[in-house]
N, C-alpha and C positions, 0 to 999 in steps of 0.2 A: 379566594378566588372566587367567591360566588358576584362578586361584582369586577371581576375581570371580562374585559370585552375585546374579543379580537375578530377582526377582521380576515377574510381569507385571501383578500388582494395583497394586504401586505407584508403575510406571511411568504408570499409566493415573490414577492420584489426582495423579499428578505435569500430566500435559498438562491434565485440568480444571484446577488450582489455577492452571497459567502462561494459562492462557485466560480467566482471571475477572480475574486481574491484568491483560491487554492490554486488554481490554473498560472496564478501570479509568483508563488511560491513554488510551486514544480518547476516552473520556467527555472526560478533561480538559481532552485538544489541541483538542475541537471547541469547549470555551465560552471557551478565550481565541484561536484564528479570527482573529474580526474586530477586536480590540483590535490586536493585533501582524499584522495587515497592511498597514496604513503609519500612520503619525503626521503631521497636520498641523502646519504652522511656526505659531510663538505670533502670530509679525509678517513685518513685507516686508524688513528689515534680515538683513544676509549672515550674523548668527551663529543668529538665531530659522530659518533655513534651512539653517544646516549642521547643528545639533542635531538637525532634525526629518529629515534625509536620516541619521543615525547612527543612532541610535533605531529607524529604518525597516529597515536595515540589519540589525542587532541579530535584529525581529521575524524578518525575514523568513529569516533565520540557523536559526533558532527552527523557525521551519516546514519547513527543507528537513530539521532533527535527529530532527522529532517521525517526518517521514515516512520516512527510510530506520530508526530506530527501530519503527516498524509493522512493514518491510514483515523486519527481524531477530527481530521477537516472530511471526510469522506462519512465518517459516523454522522457528525452532526448536521452535515448538509441532508441525510437519504433524513433524520430523525428531523429537519426544517419539514422538509416536500411532502413526509408523512404527514405533519401534523396539519399542513394544508389542506390536504387531501382530506385527512379527518373531520376539521369541520366543514368543509364543502359538503359531503356525502351528510353531516348533521343537519345541515342546512335545508338541505332537501327533504331531509325526512320527517323534519319540521315543519317544514313552506304547507303543505296537503293537508296535515290535522288544522294549521293558521287559518288559510283557505277554509276551509268548514266551518269554523270555529266563525270566520268573518261574513261568511255568507247566512249559516244560523241565525248572527244577530242581527245580522239586514234582514233577514228572513219576521223575525220578532216585530223587527221595529216598523217594518215598511207593510205588515199586517193587514194592523186597524185602518190606514189609509188605504191601503187598496181593498179592503170591504167596502170601510163605508163610500170612498171619491173615487176606487176606478183608477188610484195612481195613486205611485211608492212617494215616501219622505225623498229618499236617497236613491240616485243608481242614473243611470240613461237612460233614454229612452230607447226601446226597440227600431232598426232600421225599417223601413217598410217592405212589403212582398208583393209579391204577383198578385197574392189573394186580397191582400191588405194594403193597398199602396201606400197609404199616410206615416210619414214616423210616428212613432209613440211621443209623450209628450212624458219631458224629464221630470225627475221627483221634484216634490213640491217644494223642498229643502235647497240643495240642491241634486244638476244632472243636466245633462245635454237634452236637446230636441235629437230624438232619431232622425233621421235621413233619408225623405222622400223617396220611392220608387223609382229608378228610371227602367224604361220597359226597351227594348232591342226586341224583341217578336210582339205580335198581336193582329187584334182587329186597326183599321183608321181609324185616324184621329185618338189615338187611346192619350192622355194627358197625364202629364207624368204626376207621382204623389208629393203632396206638400210635408215639409219639416213638421217635425216636431217643435210644439214651442218649449222652453226650457219654464223652470219652476223661479225657486226665488235670484237662484244664485245658477248661472250658464247660459250658453249657447244656445242661438236658436240652429233647427236642422235644415241641410243644405235643400229645395225642392229640388225634384227628379227632374230627368230630361222628359220630353213627350216624343210622343212615335207616331210617326206618318201625319206630320201636319194637325198634330195634338200639342197643346201647350204645355209649358214647363210648369210646374209646381210651385207653390210658396214658399217662400224663406219661413220660417219659423220664426214666433218673435222669441227675443232673450230674457233675460230672467228679471223678474221685477226689479230689484237690487241693481245685479251688475251683471251684464253680460252682452253679445254683440247678439244681430239678429242673422237668421238664416240666409245666404244666398239665393236668388232664384233658378229654376231650371233652365235649361237652355229648351226651346221650340223644336219639334219635333219635325224633321225636315218633309218638303210636300212628299204625298205617294204617290204621284203619277200626274197624270197632262190637267190640265189646269185646273188646278186642287192647289191650296194654299199653303204655305209656312206654316208653324206653330209658332204662339205667342208667346215669348219670355217670362215668366214668373217675376212675381213682385218679390223685391229680397223683403225680409220680416223685420219687425221695430223693434228697438231696444227700450228696455226700461226706463230706468231711473239714469242709470249708465252705462255706457255702451253706445258705440257704431249703427248703424242701419244696414243693414244687410244689399249689396250691389244687386239689381235688375238682374236677373237673366236676359240673355241675346238671341232676337228673334230667329226664327230659320229660314233658309233661302228658299224658294220655290225649286220646281221642278227644271232641272237646267233643257236644254234645247238639244235637237242633234245636229246630225250635219245636213241638214234640208231645211231649220230653222222650223221642225213641226210639232216640237214638243217645248210648251212653255206653259209656265206656275201662272194661277190667275193674280195673288195673292201673298205677299210676303210678310214673315212675320215679325207684330211689331213688337221692339226692346219691355219687359220689363221695368216697372218704376223700380225707384231704390226706396231702399227703409228708413223712414225718420231714427234720426240719433236719439239720444238717451232725450228724456227731458229736463235733466240737469245738464250733464257733458257727454259730449258728442256728436262724430260727426254723420250727416247721411250720407246715405249708401249715393252710389252713382247708378245712374238707369244706362238697362239695357240698349245696346245697340242694335237696330231693324235690325232683321238676316238680309243679305247680298239676294236682291232680286235679277232676274231672266237682263241681260241689256239691251236686248233686240228686240225688237214689236211689229211683225207681222200682221198678214190679215184676218191672221188665226187667232188670235190674242192680244191686250191689250194690259197687261201686266202693272199694278201702279203700289208704288215705292207706298212705304208702310215709316211709321214715326219712331223717333227713339223716345225711351224711354226718359220720364222727368225722374231728377237730381232727387232721395230724399232730404226734409230740413233738420235742419238741429234744431235742439230744444234752445233751454239755454245758455249753451257756450257749445260754440261747435261750430266746424262749416260744412254749409250746407255741399251736397252729392253733388259732379256733375251731369249733365244731361246726356242720355246717349244721342249718338250720332243716326241721322236718319237712313233710308235702305235708298235702291237703288231705284230710282221711277223707269218708268213705263213710257205712258202718256202726257199732252199735252195737260191736264188737268186736273191729275191725281198725282201726290207727290210727296217724297219723305221728307219732312220736317224733323230737323234736330229737335230733343227734348230740353225743354225749359230745366234751365239749372234751381237745385233749394236753394234755399232763404237763409241763411246766418243765425247763429245761435242768436235770442234777443237781445242778451246782453251781450256777448262779443262773438264774433265771427261770421268769417267772410264767405258771399255767399256764391253759390259753383256757379262755375259755367256752364254755357249753353253747350247745345250738342251741335254736329257741326251736320247740314243739311244734305240729303242725298242728291246723287247725282240724277241727273233726268236720264231717262230710254234715250235708246240709240233707232231710227226708226230707215229702215232698207226698204230695195226695191220692192213689190209687192204687185205679183202678175203683170212684171212689164211696164208699173207705172212709176212714177217718183212716188216717195215716202212726204207724208207730210211733214207736221211738224215736228222737231223733236219734243223730248220730252224736259218739261220744267225742271230747274233744279231746286228743291227745297230750302227750305226758309230756314235760319240756322235758329237755335234757340235764344230765347233769354235769359240773360245773367238772371242768377238771384239775386235779391234783395241782401244786404249784409244784416248785422243786429247793432244795436244801439255805440258798437264799436266796431269797426272793420269794415274791407272796401269789400262794392258790389261786385258782382262774379260778369267777366266778360262773356258778350254777347259770339256765337257762334257764329262760323261764318256760313254763309250762302254756299249750297249743293250749284256745281256745275252744270249748265245745261246741257241735255244729250245731243248725238251728232244728227248728224241727217242730212240723207242724200238731195232733200230741198233747200230748206231753214234754221238753221240750227235753232237748241232751243233756247228760254231766256234763263239767264242764273238766274241763281236766287239769292232771297233778299237777305242782307247780316242781321243778325239777331243784336238788339238790343241791350245797352249798356244795364247791368244789375244798378239800383238805386243804394248808396248810402241812406242811412241814418243821422245816426249824430254825431261823432267821430269818424270820416273813413270818408274814402275818393270814390266817385262813381268807376261802374266798370267801360271798357273800352269797348265800341260799338266792334260790331265780327264785322267783318269785309264780304261784302257782297262778292257773291257767284261769278266764275267767267259763263261768257254765253258760252251756246255750242255751237263746235263748227259743219261745216255743211261737208259731206262727203263728197259734193260733184263741185258743186257752182261754188260762187263768193255769200253767201246768204248768211254769212256767217249772224247768231242772237246777240239779244243785248243781254249785256251785263247786269246783273242783282245789283242793287242798292246798298250801300253802307249800312247798318246799322247806326242808330243813335245813341250819344254816347250817355254812360249812365247818372241820373240826376246825383248831384254829391251830400252830403251831410251838410250841419250847421258849420264844424270845421274841416276842411277839407277840399281838391279838387276837382271838378266834372269828368266824367270819360270822356274820352277823343271820339267823335264819331269815327266809324269804320270805312274806310277808303272801298271805292265803287269796283264793283268787277269789271273786266275789261270784255271791248267787246269780242263775239267771236270772228275767229279768219273771215278775212274780206269785208265786208257792208256793215256786220255789226256794229253798234253803236254800243259807246261804254256807258255804266250805270253810275246811277249821281253819287255822290260821298255824303255822308252820316254828317249829322251838325252836331258838332259839338256839345257838351251840357252846361250848364253855366254853373256857378258854385252858387253858394246861400249866400254866409255874411263871409266869413274867412279861406280865401282859397281861389286857386287861378280855372280862370275858364276852361272844356276841352279842347282840342285844336279841331279844326273842321275836318272832314275826309276828306283824301282828296277823289278827283273826279277819274272815272276809269276813261282807259284809251280804247278806241276803238275805230273804226269809219268815222263816227261823230265822236270828238271828246265832249266826256259828257263835264257838268258842273258841277264845279267842288261844294264839298259841306262848309257851311259858316261853323265861325271861331265862336265858343259861350264865352258869355258877360264873366270876368270877374265877381270875385264875392262885394257884398253891398258894404263892406267894413273894411277891405283890405281885398287886393290881389287882383292880376293881371288878367287881363281876357286874356280868351285862345286866340290863334293865328288863326284866318280861315284857309281852305285846304286849295291847291294847286289845282287847277280846271285840265281835264284828261287830254290827251292830246288825241286829234284827229288826223287821221291816218287817208282819209279820202276824201275828208271832207274840214267843217268850223273845229275849230279849237273849244274845250270846254271855258266859262268862264269859273276866273277865282273867286273864292269862296268869300267872305267881307268877314274882317275882324270884330269881334266881340265889345262889348262897350268894358271898360274898367268898372271896380268899384270904386269907393271916397280914396284911396290911395290905390293907384299902377297904375303902369299903362296900359294902351291899348293898344289892342291886336293888331301883329301885320297882316292885310292884308294877302290873300292867296294872289299868287299869279296865272294869269290868263295861260292857260293851255297851247300849245303848240298847231296849225293846221298848213293840210293842203289849200285848203281855202280859207275865209276868214280868221284871223287869231282871234282866242278867247279874250275878253276883257276882264283887268286885274281886278281883285276884290277890296273892296274900299277900305279903307283902314280905322280899325275901333276908334272913337270916343274916350280922352280918359276927363275922369268927373273934376274931382278937386286938386290933387297933386297926381300928376302921372306924364307922360308923353304920350302923342297918337301916333299912330301907324297908316302905312301904304300900302301898294302893292301894283307890281310890275304888270305891261298888256304881253298878249301872247303874241307869237310871229306869223304869219299869214299873208296874203293877199285880201284885204288889203291888210296894213298890221291893227294890231288892237291897243289902246289905247290905254293906259295903270288904271289905278283905280283912283279915288281919290283922298289923300291922309288925313289921317282923323283928328279932331279937335285936340287941344294940348287941355288939359288941365287948367282949372277957373282961379284958382289962387296962385299954382307952382306951374312946370312943364313948357316943354315944345309942340306945336303940332305938325303931326307926322309930314313926312315927304310925299308931296305928290309923284302915284306912281310913273314910273320913263314909261312912252308909248314903243310899241319893238320896231327894230328895223324890220324891212322889206325883206325877210332872204326866210328857208327855212333850214337853216343847221345852227344849233344851241349857242354853237361858236360868237352868233350875230348879233347876240343878244348885249344891249349897253345899258 
């Protein structure tokens, strides 16, 4: 019996099953109780009387046996139940001494390291307190770092406690939240061998009028194997009242994401900037803050995404999106860039018309990939702020991240939309689309981002981003379309195809001009040694002159050229020139057709 192992859960389950069996047998016995109580004789003769007596005796014997079986079942069920309770009580009784033994053993093991280095070998770090806000470090051999203290009251600008670092194996502690405009605590670093970095703490909300929100804490870095911690989000500024008399001065920036492990692991995402006051009066000019950078990966892993920029307020200071982290040196995709913040809204001040609305923040650039992997996409530009006068300019889209050896470049971010005017037709200019990321040795170039649309009324559209060229083998990226607006914007050009093989990218379409000329279409890129030239983009339609069609790209040795169509307008625009066909084999591109003299898309010929 020394090696018998008993699980109290198994005993409890067995007792339950036995109880169900007993209930079923009892129900069956009750159903046959009346027929087996006695049997009437079939006649008055001696044989019938003898047979009735015999069968009645059998029935009574069955009922006696059933009663004995029910009693045995009840005793067996009680024994199982008592045994389960006894084993449970024994485990509870043994638990306290074992815990004492465990603590004693750990105390003996940890005592030398604690005395010599001030840190145990095994165990989690203590959480931060108001008196000692930083989290304690985890054990040198094994243990997680303690979380930093998060303030809920106290003096102005109390910074959150930093998370404790792990030892050899373990996760870093999370940073604590700031208070009254204080910065969030940084996340602790993960274990040297294995473990994730701790997340950064949140920035504290602004304490009062004209005060700043807290910056988010940086995420902790991983060691050899693990993911970097996410950066903390920045905090919002102080809000405004019904008379727009309470405004913050600066929102908190997002914290940077932690780096992934040197061997394997993803970078942490950057924190978002806090939301700022959306309105600008004569009393304050709140500025947008930047999103945090995404963390870089080590040898193998993806870069972290950049954080989004915050809501801006003035026309000069804006919240840009954070840059995406780089992918691992060997393999991994770059992180996406963060979205730029929206520009602030300018309102009436002292009876006069407000000035220009806030500029939208620029989108963050995509991260560069490793030897194998795709570049990260660029972040979109922020929307320009609205205004009683002229709307703000949209932010520029972020550039796509570049690839290295095998992989495609990231797409450029879309330009931000121009701000709308609150009263007149002075909409803001749309932001320029981001350029596509460069391709690796083998891979496609990134597509250019589309230009942002202009604000309502006369706001011009933003320029489309250029597509990136391929390197040796791959297709060039397509150019971004021009933004539509009062004046249509010109589109981006397509990227060139790979030097050895690849089709070139098509040019983007020109933007439509609602109250002016349409934008020109982008030119198609040149093809590689083998491949077709890209088609030129169509010119944008305009209420005035239509945009010119983009020229088609030239083929090199083997391939066909491209061409583009002109936009509608008064006068109508001409199409682009067809690209040259391949020197050895291929047809030249067709001349783009001239648009008809009408403003309907159904009239295109």
